[in-house]
N, C-alpha and C positions, 0 to 999 in steps of 0.2 A: 689214117683214123680208121682204127677198128669196130667193127659194126657187127651186131647179132640182130639176124633175122625173127629170130626168137627168144623171148627170154629162157631160161635157166628152167628144168622142171621143180616144182616148190618153191620160187621163188618169183616177188611180186614187187611192184612197185611201191607198196604201202598204203596204197587207194583201196577203198573200197564201196561198191555201191549200198553198203548196209549203213542207215541212219537213222541215230537213235536220238529220242526227243527227251529233254528235264519233264518229270513225270508234272502234270498238273496243277496237281492239289496243290503245291509249294507255289504255282505262279502269281498268287497272288496274299500278299501278308499285309494286313492290318497295318495302317500305316502308326497308329499312337506305339506298334511295336518295331520299327523301324528303327535301328541304331542311328544313321545321320538324319533323322527325319526332325531332327530341329536345328540344324543348319539351313541356311538361308537357301532359297529356293534356284534352280540352274537356271542357266542363262534360256537353257529348249524348255524349261517349263515357263519361264517369262515370256517368252515369247508365243508359245502356242495358248497361255492362258490370256493372251491378249489377244490373240486371233479370235478365239471362244467370246471374252468379250463383249468384244466388237460387234458377234454376231448375234450375240443375247441380250445386245443393251443394253450392258452393264459396264461399270467401271472397274478395270482390275485393280487389285491392291499391290503394293509395291512392294513393301515392307514383310513377307509373309514365308515363314518353311520350307522345306521339302514338303514336310507330310500336308501341310495348310493348303499347299498347291496343287497337290496331286487331288486331294480333297476336292476341289473347289473345281477342278478340271472334267474330275469322275461329274461332278453337280452340272457343269457348263456343259458339257458334253451329250447330258441327257436333255437339257432344256434346247438345245440347237438342234437335235437330232444325230448328230455326229458318234453317239457312243455306241451306236445299233452296228 
């Protein structure tokens, strides 16, 4: 097996310490603008919504859309203090 102690000058492994993040101004889109907002809520949304509803002492609805679930999650996070 052939091994090199030092990589050839100018070559790299493609990795970089430089990281970039997506701009925050587009991070949150109004739920009324969601393309898939009218689809049924996801399993993850249902699970988190049930947790928040239990903490808030309210009943979580079963048959709501992704957008409605997101809005309700935001509301319940504020009520329970989890949205901070």
